[in-house]
C-alpha positions, 0 to 999 in steps of 0.5 A: 778409532777413525774419526768421523768426516766429509772426506771419511764418508767420501773415501768408502762411499769409493769403496762401497762404505767397506771401511767400516768399524764397529762404533763400540767394541762386545767384550767379555768382563775382566775378573776385575775393574776400578770403576762398573757403571750399573745401566749404559743409559745416557746417564751411565754412559756419560759418567763413563765417559767423564770418568775417562776424560776429566780423571784419567779413571779408563779401567772401566765397565759398564754393565746394561741388562738389555742393548744399549740406551733401551731405557728411558735414554731410546724412549723420551720426547728429547727436550733440552732445556735448564729453565729451574727455580733452585739454585742447585737445580738451574746449574746442573741444568744449565751444565748440561745444556751447555755440554750439548753445545759442544757434544757433537765436536768433543764425542766426533758423532753428531747427536742432531742438538737442535737450540730451537727454542722453549716455551713453558706456556703460562694458561693462568694468572697463578703460571704465570706469577709462576713462570715470571717470579722464574723468569728473575731466579733465571736472571740471577743463576745466569741463564738466559730465559724470560717471559714473552706475551701472548703476541710473542708466543703466536710469534714463535709458534703461528699454529698456535689457538690463543683464544682457548676456551679452557685455558687461553694463553697468557704467555709463557717462559721462553729460553731460546738456547733450550731446544731437542738433540736425537736421544740414540746418537746420545747414548752411542755417542758417549758409547763409542767416545768409552771404547774407543778409551779401553773402556768395556760396554757390556750389554745383556750383562744383568746384574743380579746381586751385590758383593759386599765386605762388610759394609765395602762394595767388592763387587758385582755378580751378574748374568756373566758370572762374578766381576770385582770391583774398587767402586761401584754406581747405579745409574738403573733410573727406575730399577734403581730402588731395586738395585738399591735393595741388591745391596741392604737399603732402601731409595725415597723413591716411586717408579711410575709409567711415563707415556709419549705417542708420535704423529704421522709425518706432517710437511714443518709447522712448528720449529721451538718446542711447547710444554703446556703444563696445565693441560699437561701436554709437551709437543714438538715436530722432528727432523722426520715431521712428526709431532711428539707428544708427551704427557704428564706421568701414570696416575699409579706406579707400575713397570710398563714400557708401553701405551695406554688409551688414557693417555691419547685420551687426555694428553691430545683432548688438552693439545687439541685446544691449543693446536687444533691443526692436530686434530686432524692428525694419525697416530703413529706409533706410541710408548711408554718409559719407565721414570724414577720420581722422588718426593720433591721432584729433583735427583739423587746424585750421592755416596749411600749407606754401602763404602764405594758404591754411588747412586744417581738417580730420580730425574724422573721426566727430565734425565733426557735434558741432564745426561752430560750435567749428570755425568760429569756431576756423577764422575767428579763425584766417583773420582773425588768423594765429593763435586758442587754440582751434586753437594746438594742432592745427597741422600741426607737430604731427605732425613734433614729436611733439606728438600729441593722442590722443583715439583713445577718446574718439573712441570709434568711430573706432579 
């Protein structure tokens, strides 16, 4: 596959852009693969990419029932951070954050990573103590964060109003190396790299059944026919429970909608990401000038992928108190994604009761920031049978009571 470069752009401009190739192939499925990944979102594509890059496993198919990146990968608010409390969480999220920093070079595809910094506002005395504790934990984990006072918050975010009547800003947990990336580009970059390694990215190919020989997975039935495999990875976010049911076991997750919206474009006014967990709202400004706004999960289980009026009312009402200027903005568009939430608000990267079948799910509202770390860890788990990044995230922790409680660090997922 031809490399993208400034020289390639100049060359194609001279010949009216007639020489560009498809970013990835559109093959028909083969009869058998060494590995099948169900789900061509960021996590599934990253898993396939690191299977090829780190372990040389390239006879791989990535199956997607819709279009590539059309699930949560294309529906999130693009925040990247690793300031989690528990050691296993900090390890996998920091791995992901570090991989984001070199992703554009690694994939030869500009994912527009912007390490602009993330502030998690402390707006109650309880949050002040909680974030100070997290800052100390991060120091021990090697994750660079610091607790800052309201004056520093105001310096970083001039449009913020510190003295809100309900929730004044008392400080914040600041991660300078956090930021954002272009969510679609992450999926496209991984897909292009996987295709270049000879893997098959197969869209509009819905898995309808999982075939077993005794307790060993042997393949899947799809809308494009039966496909055999030696190993099967399931990375389908909010639909994980449905696919697990096909294989004959249950998952301790529930699916809920997480909504977001963007305003009309305005001139640059905020160059960091701000999260306000007490009021369940977070905001950043996109490269196009839109204010990207998200909030808490819906209060009931559902599979909807659209917005609702209560989200606008609750989220924007909370943010207007802290950012009065946004009261004058018009909403441009609104959408939703289906997130999969576990009881301890931490993910599942695990073997399953079916031999040869692996599951990656439960990322809740924090899936995008984890994509490269999740893919790295899942690939190692599938190739070698274990990974130090996934040891604590197995399914057996729910039976044994070894919870990784991230209900605070997850922010909006509680």
